[in-house]
C-alpha positions in Angstrom: 277.8 -42.4 -127.1 277.9 -39.2 -129.2 274.2 -39.5 -129.8 273.5 -39.6 -126.0 275.6 -36.5 -125.5 273.7 -34.6 -128.2 270.5 -35.8 -126.6 271.6 -34.4 -123.2 272.5 -31.1 -124.8 269.1 -30.8 -126.5 267.3 -31.6 -123.3 269.3 -29.0 -121.4 268.6 -26.4 -124.1 264.9 -27.2 -123.9 264.8 -26.7 -120.2 266.8 -23.4 -120.5 264.3 -22.3 -123.2 261.3 -23.0 -121.0 262.9 -21.3 -117.9 263.8 -18.3 -120.0 260.2 -17.8 -121.4 258.3 -18.5 -118.1 258.5 -14.9 -117.0 256.9 -13.8 -120.3 254.0 -16.1 -119.7 253.6 -14.7 -116.3 254.0 -11.1 -117.6 251.3 -11.6 -120.2 248.7 -13.8 -118.5 245.8 -15.2 -120.4 242.4 -16.7 -119.3 241.1 -20.1 -120.0 239.8 -18.9 -123.4 243.3 -17.7 -124.3 242.3 -14.0 -124.0 244.2 -11.2 -122.4 242.8 -9.9 -119.1 242.8 -6.5 -120.6 239.9 -7.5 -123.0 237.2 -7.4 -120.3 238.7 -4.3 -118.6 238.5 -2.3 -121.9 235.2 -3.8 -122.9 233.5 -2.4 -119.7 234.9 1.1 -119.8 236.0 2.0 -123.4 232.6 3.7 -124.2 233.0 6.1 -121.3 235.7 7.9 -123.3 234.6 10.8 -125.4 236.2 13.0 -128.1 236.3 16.7 -127.3 236.7 19.4 -130.0 237.0 23.1 -129.0 236.7 25.8 -131.6 237.6 29.3 -130.5 237.6 32.8 -132.0 240.2 35.2 -130.6 240.6 38.9 -131.4 243.8 40.0 -133.0 244.8 43.6 -132.4 247.5 45.9 -133.6 248.7 43.9 -136.6 249.0 46.2 -139.6 248.7 45.1 -143.2 246.1 42.5 -142.5 243.2 44.6 -143.6 242.9 47.3 -146.4 241.1 49.5 -143.9 243.8 49.2 -141.2 245.9 52.2 -142.2 246.5 55.6 -140.5 243.6 57.4 -142.4 240.9 54.9 -141.4 242.4 54.5 -137.9 242.2 58.3 -137.3 238.4 58.3 -137.9 237.4 54.8 -136.8 240.2 53.6 -134.4 242.0 50.3 -134.8 240.2 47.7 -136.7 240.0 44.5 -134.6 240.3 41.2 -136.4 239.5 37.7 -135.4 241.3 34.4 -135.7 239.8 30.9 -135.5 241.5 28.1 -133.8 240.6 24.5 -133.1 241.9 21.8 -130.7 241.0 18.2 -130.1 241.4 16.0 -127.0 239.9 13.3 -124.9 237.8 13.0 -121.8 235.8 10.5 -119.8 232.3 10.3 -118.2 232.5 10.0 -114.5 229.0 10.9 -113.4 225.4 11.1 -114.6 222.6 13.0 -112.9 219.4 12.4 -114.9 219.9 14.1 -118.3 223.1 15.7 -117.2 226.4 13.9 -117.9 229.7 15.1 -116.4 233.0 14.7 -118.1 236.5 15.0 -116.7 239.4 16.2 -119.0 242.4 18.6 -119.0 242.2 22.3 -118.6 244.6 22.8 -121.5 242.1 20.9 -123.8 239.2 23.2 -122.9 240.7 26.6 -122.0 241.0 28.2 -125.5 239.7 31.6 -124.6 236.2 33.0 -123.8 234.5 32.7 -127.1 234.6 29.0 -127.7 232.3 26.2 -128.8 232.8 22.7 -127.2 231.6 19.7 -129.1 231.6 16.3 -127.3 231.3 13.1 -129.4 230.2 10.0 -127.6 231.0 6.4 -128.5 227.8 6.1 -130.5 229.0 9.1 -132.7 226.3 11.3 -131.1 227.4 14.9 -130.8 226.5 17.2 -128.0 227.3 20.8 -127.0 229.6 20.9 -124.0 229.3 23.5 -121.2 232.1 24.3 -118.8 231.5 23.5 -115.2 235.0 24.4 -113.9 238.5 25.1 -115.2 241.5 24.8 -112.9 244.9 25.7 -114.5 246.6 25.1 -111.2 246.1 21.4 -111.6 245.3 21.3 -115.4 241.9 19.7 -114.6 238.6 20.7 -116.2 235.0 19.5 -115.9 232.4 20.0 -118.6 228.8 18.7 -118.9 226.4 17.8 -121.6 222.7 17.2 -121.7 221.4 13.9 -123.2 218.0 12.2 -123.6 217.0 9.9 -120.8 217.0 7.0 -123.3 220.7 7.7 -124.2 222.9 4.8 -123.0 225.8 6.2 -121.0 228.8 4.3 -119.6 230.2 5.9 -116.5 233.9 5.2 -115.7 234.4 4.0 -112.1 237.0 6.1 -110.1 239.7 4.2 -108.2 242.5 5.4 -106.0 246.0 6.6 -106.8 247.3 6.7 -103.3 248.4 3.0 -103.2 250.0 2.7 -106.6 253.2 0.9 -106.9 255.9 1.1 -109.6 255.4 -1.8 -111.9 251.6 -1.9 -111.6 249.7 -2.3 -114.8 248.5 0.9 -116.6 246.0 1.1 -119.4 245.5 4.3 -121.3 242.5 5.1 -123.5 242.2 8.2 -125.7 241.9 9.8 -129.1 245.4 10.2 -130.4 246.0 12.4 -133.5 242.2 13.3 -133.5 242.3 14.3 -137.2 243.0 10.7 -138.1 239.9 9.3 -136.5 241.8 6.9 -134.1 239.0 7.1 -131.5 239.3 5.2 -128.2 242.7 3.8 -128.8 243.9 1.4 -126.1 247.6 1.2 -125.0 249.1 -0.9 -122.2 252.1 -0.5 -120.0 253.1 -0.1 -116.4 253.5 2.6 -113.8 257.0 3.8 -114.3 257.2 6.2 -111.4 255.0 8.3 -109.1 255.2 11.7 -107.5 256.8 13.4 -110.5 256.9 17.1 -110.1 258.7 20.3 -111.2 258.0 19.4 -114.8 258.0 22.3 -117.4 255.4 22.1 -120.1 255.6 25.7 -121.0 253.2 28.4 -119.9 250.5 25.7 -119.3 252.6 24.1 -116.6 250.3 23.6 -113.6 251.5 24.7 -110.1 250.3 21.6 -108.3 252.2 18.6 -109.7 252.2 15.0 -108.5 252.2 13.1 -111.8 252.0 9.4 -112.4 254.6 8.4 -115.0 253.7 5.5 -117.4 255.1 3.9 -120.5 251.6 3.1 -121.8 251.7 5.0 -125.1 250.2 8.6 -124.8 250.2 10.8 -127.9 248.9 14.2 -128.8 245.1 14.0 -128.6 245.2 11.6 -125.6 245.1 14.5 -123.2 242.1 14.2 -120.8 241.6 10.4 -121.3 241.6 8.0 -118.4 244.5 5.9 -117.1 243.2 2.7 -115.7 244.4 0.0 -113.3 244.1 -3.8 -114.0 240.6 -3.7 -112.4 239.3 -1.1 -114.9 239.2 1.8 -112.4 240.4 5.3 -113.3 243.7 6.1 -111.5 244.7 9.1 -113.5 244.0 11.7 -116.2 246.4 11.4 -119.1 247.9 14.9 -119.5 251.4 15.2 -121.0 254.4 13.5 -122.6 258.1 14.1 -122.7 259.3 13.7 -126.2 262.1 14.8 -128.6 259.9 14.0 -131.6 256.4 15.1 -130.6 255.3 11.5 -130.4 255.4 8.8 -127.7 258.8 7.6 -126.5 257.5 5.7 -123.5 257.4 8.6 -121.0 253.9 9.9 -120.3 252.3 11.6 -117.4 248.9 11.4 -115.8 247.3 13.5 -113.0 246.5 11.2 -110.0 242.8 10.7 -109.6 242.9 11.4 -105.9 244.1 14.9 -106.7 241.4 15.3 -109.3 238.6 14.2 -106.9 239.2 17.2 -104.6 239.0 19.6 -107.5 235.9 18.0 -109.0 234.1 17.8 -105.7 234.8 21.5 -105.0 233.5 22.6 -108.3 230.3 20.6 -108.0 229.7 21.7 -104.4 231.1 25.3 -104.3 231.5 26.3 -107.9 235.2 27.0 -107.3 238.2 25.2 -105.9 238.7 25.8 -102.2 242.4 25.6 -101.2 244.2 26.2 -98.0 246.5 29.2 -97.7 249.5 29.4 -95.4 251.5 32.4 -96.6 255.1 31.3 -97.0 257.6 31.0 -99.8 258.9 27.4 -99.6 262.3 26.3 -100.9 263.7 22.9 -101.8 266.2 21.3 -99.4 269.4 20.5 -101.4 272.4 18.4 -100.3 274.3 21.6 -99.4 271.4 23.0 -97.4 271.0 19.6 -95.6 274.7 19.8 -94.5 274.4 23.5 -93.6 271.3 23.1 -91.6 272.6 19.8 -90.0 269.6 17.8 -91.1 269.6 14.0 -90.9 268.2 13.6 -94.4 267.1 15.5 -97.4 263.4 16.2 -97.0 260.9 18.8 -95.9 261.0 22.4 -97.1 262.9 25.5 -96.0 260.8 28.6 -95.2 262.5 31.2 -97.4 260.0 33.9 -96.4 256.9 34.4 -94.2 254.4 36.8 -95.5 253.0 39.4 -93.2 249.6 39.0 -91.6 249.2 35.4 -92.8 248.3 32.1 -91.1 252.0 31.3 -91.1 253.0 34.4 -89.3 250.2 34.1 -86.8 251.1 30.4 -86.2 254.7 31.3 -85.3 256.6 30.2 -88.4 259.8 32.1 -89.1 262.3 32.5 -91.9 264.8 29.6 -91.8 262.4 27.1 -90.3 262.5 23.6 -92.0 259.0 22.1 -92.2 259.3 18.3 -91.8 255.6 17.4 -91.2 252.4 19.1 -92.1 249.1 17.9 -90.7 250.9 14.7 -89.5 252.2 13.8 -92.9 255.9 13.9 -93.7 256.8 16.6 -96.3 258.8 15.2 -99.3 259.5 18.3 -101.3 258.0 21.7 -102.3 255.5 20.2 -104.8 254.3 17.8 -102.2 254.1 20.5 -99.6 252.0 22.8 -101.8 249.4 20.0 -102.3 249.3 19.2 -98.6 248.5 22.8 -97.8 246.1 23.3 -100.7 244.1 20.1 -99.7 244.0 20.9 -95.9 240.8 22.1 -94.4 240.3 25.9 -94.1 239.7 27.1 -90.6 240.9 24.0 -88.9 243.9 23.9 -86.5 246.7 22.1 -88.4 249.8 20.8 -86.6 253.2 21.7 -88.2 256.5 20.1 -87.1 259.6 22.2 -87.8 263.3 22.3 -87.1 264.6 25.6 -85.8 268.1 26.1 -84.7 268.7 22.3 -84.6 265.7 21.8 -82.4 262.3 20.3 -83.2 259.2 22.4 -82.5 255.5 21.7 -82.8 253.4 24.6 -84.0 249.8 25.0 -85.1 248.3 27.1 -87.9 244.8 27.9 -88.9 244.6 28.1 -92.7 242.5 30.7 -94.6 241.2 30.2 -98.1 243.7 30.8 -100.8 243.1 34.1 -102.6 241.4 33.4 -105.9 243.6 33.7 -109.0 240.5 35.2 -110.7 240.8 38.2 -108.4 238.6 39.8 -105.7 236.3 42.7 -105.4 239.0 45.4 -105.5 241.8 43.9 -107.6 241.8 41.9 -110.9 244.2 38.9 -111.0 245.6 39.8 -114.4 246.0 43.0 -116.5 246.6 43.1 -120.2 248.1 46.3 -121.7 248.0 45.5 -125.5 248.9 49.0 -126.5 252.1 48.7 -124.4 252.8 45.1 -125.1 252.6 43.7 -121.6 250.7 41.1 -119.6 251.2 41.4 -115.8 249.9 39.6 -112.7 249.9 40.2 -109.0 252.7 38.9 -106.8 250.4 36.4 -105.1 249.2 34.8 -108.4 250.4 31.5 -109.9 253.1 32.8 -112.2 254.9 34.5 -109.4 254.5 31.5 -107.1 255.7 29.0 -109.7 258.8 31.1 -110.6 259.6 31.9 -107.0 259.5 35.7 -107.6 260.0 37.5 -104.3 259.2 41.2 -103.9 257.5 43.3 -101.3 255.2 45.1 -103.8 254.6 45.6 -107.5 253.3 43.6 -110.4 255.2 40.8 -112.3 255.5 40.7 -116.1 254.2 37.4 -117.4 254.3 38.1 -121.2 255.9 40.6 -123.5 254.5 40.8 -127.0 257.0 40.9 -129.8 257.4 44.1 -131.8 255.8 46.3 -129.2 257.2 49.3 -127.1 257.7 47.0 -124.1 259.7 44.5 -126.1 261.9 47.2 -127.7 262.6 48.6 -124.3 264.0 45.3 -123.1 261.3 44.3 -120.7 261.1 40.6 -120.0 258.8 38.1 -118.2 259.7 37.8 -114.5 260.6 41.5 -114.1 258.6 43.2 -111.3 257.3 46.7 -112.1 257.4 48.8 -108.9 257.1 52.4 -110.2 255.5 54.0 -113.3 256.5 57.6 -113.9 258.0 57.8 -110.4 254.7 56.7 -108.8 254.6 53.6 -106.6 252.9 50.5 -108.0 251.7 48.5 -105.0 249.5 46.1 -106.9 247.4 45.6 -110.0 245.0 48.4 -109.0 247.8 50.9 -109.1 249.2 49.4 -112.3 245.8 49.8 -114.0 245.4 53.3 -112.8 248.9 54.5 -113.7 249.0 52.9 -117.2 245.6 54.4 -118.0 247.0 57.8 -117.0 250.1 57.2 -119.1 248.0 56.2 -122.1 245.8 59.3 -121.8 248.9 61.6 -121.7 250.3 59.9 -124.8 247.0 60.3 -126.7 246.2 63.9 -125.5 249.6 65.5 -124.8 251.9 63.3 -127.0 254.0 62.3 -124.0 255.9 59.4 -125.6 258.1 58.3 -122.8 257.0 56.1 -119.8 259.6 55.7 -117.0 259.5 52.3 -115.2 261.4 51.2 -112.1 261.8 47.4 -112.2 263.3 44.6 -110.2 265.1 41.9 -112.1 266.3 38.8 -110.3 266.9 38.9 -106.6 268.5 42.4 -106.2 268.8 44.0 -109.6 266.9 47.3 -109.7 266.9 49.6 -112.8 265.0 52.4 -114.5 263.7 51.5 -118.0 262.2 53.9 -120.5 259.5 52.8 -122.8 259.1 55.0 -126.0 255.5 54.7 -127.2 256.3 56.6 -130.5 258.9 54.1 -131.8 
C-alpha cells in the first residue's frame, strides 16, 4: 500500500516538473535540428556590422606649464603657444545601403563627432580597413551616417531595415556590436526582449539628444556597442543601440536603442538634402502633471501645455495661445513633450497641419503651416555657437538645442552652455544656464551682439588694460543680477 502511495507521489511530482518547465521550452524554441532560431538570424546579418575607430586631434589653449616655451617672455613676442591632444574612440555601426562602390553605414553621432580634425577607420567583417567619410551628423537624435569606398568585388552584407512602430513589450530583441573594442570582441551577439518603448527625458550628460523615443531592452549592451543594430526575430533592424543606464559602467539589463523609424527620416534627409529638414512651430511646450491636470480640468494626463508662443511664428499665426493644451497634432494624440517634439519635427514643412487644443475647457480645432526649423549650425547672419576661450565661456543662441532642452525662457540674450574651470568666467561665478543680456551696459540681443561686444572688451583689455567686464545676466526664471568678470585675476 505504501509503495503505491510513493508511486502516486512520484507521478504527481513528474507531472508538476513537466508543467513547470513547459514555459521554458516555449520561451527558448528550437528547430528540428535542435538549433536556436537566432542562429539563422545572426548568420544572415552579423557581417553587416562594422567596427568604427575615430582618432581626433584637438587644440589645447591657455594651459601653462605644458611647454618650456609657454612663459610670459615667449608669449610676449610670439603669443600663446597652442598645443594639441590626441584622443581615440571606438564604436559600432552597420551597413544599410550600397550604391556601386559606395557603402553607407549608420551609427551614433557620439561615436563619430570627436571634433573637426578626425580620422575615421572602418573595419569590415573580413578585417579589411577603409577610410570613413562623414555624410551627416545629427546630435539632435544622436544619429550619424558615414560612407566608405570599396572595390566592386568586395562582398558586402546589407542589413535590412524593419519597422519600430509596431513593437510590443516582450518581443525578442537581438543586439550585435563590438563591446570593449580594445579587447577584440567583434560582432558579439546578445539576446533579450523589448523591455519598454517610448522612453524619453533621459539624461546622458552633454551628449543627451533633444529628440528621444528610445526602445529599452535587456539584451546586453556595453561600451563599444554604440551604433550597432538591434534586431527583431526576423533579422530586421528595429533600432540603433545607443546608451545604457548603469551604476558600474557595464551592462545591468537596461539598454536603449534609437527606433529605426526615427532614424529613417534623418538618413533620408541627409541623403536627399544634405541636412535634416524639421518642422518648426514656435512654442515652448510643458509637461502635463497631475496637478496641472486637476487645475486645467483635463480628463486625463496627456498632451502638452503651451507655456509660451514665440512672436511671428507658425504657432502665433495659427492662433495658438499661452495656456492652450495641445491634445492632437496632425491627427495623432500627443503623449508628452518628447513625443510632441518628434511629431512637429517630422511633420511636412509648408503643409496645413490640424491641431486640436483645449482652451478654457473647450475644444478648438486650429491649423498651422510649419516652417523649417532654424539650423543649429547657424544662418547667414548669426553663428549658432560662440566660444570665448580667453574669457572661459561657451554660449549659444536662445533658439538652439541647449536652451530648448533646458527650457530656458528669455526674450533676448545668449545662454551660457559651458564654463571652463580656472578662467575669469568661472572665478566670477558664471554658470551654464545663465542668460547674458548686457555686456558693459550694452544690450546683447543675440550671438552677433555677443561676438561684437566681447571682441570690443578683449580689445580694450589688450590695448587699454581695462580689466573689468560688467555683465547683466538672468539666472532661473526671474533672477537678474550684475556680475563683474576680472580679466587680470
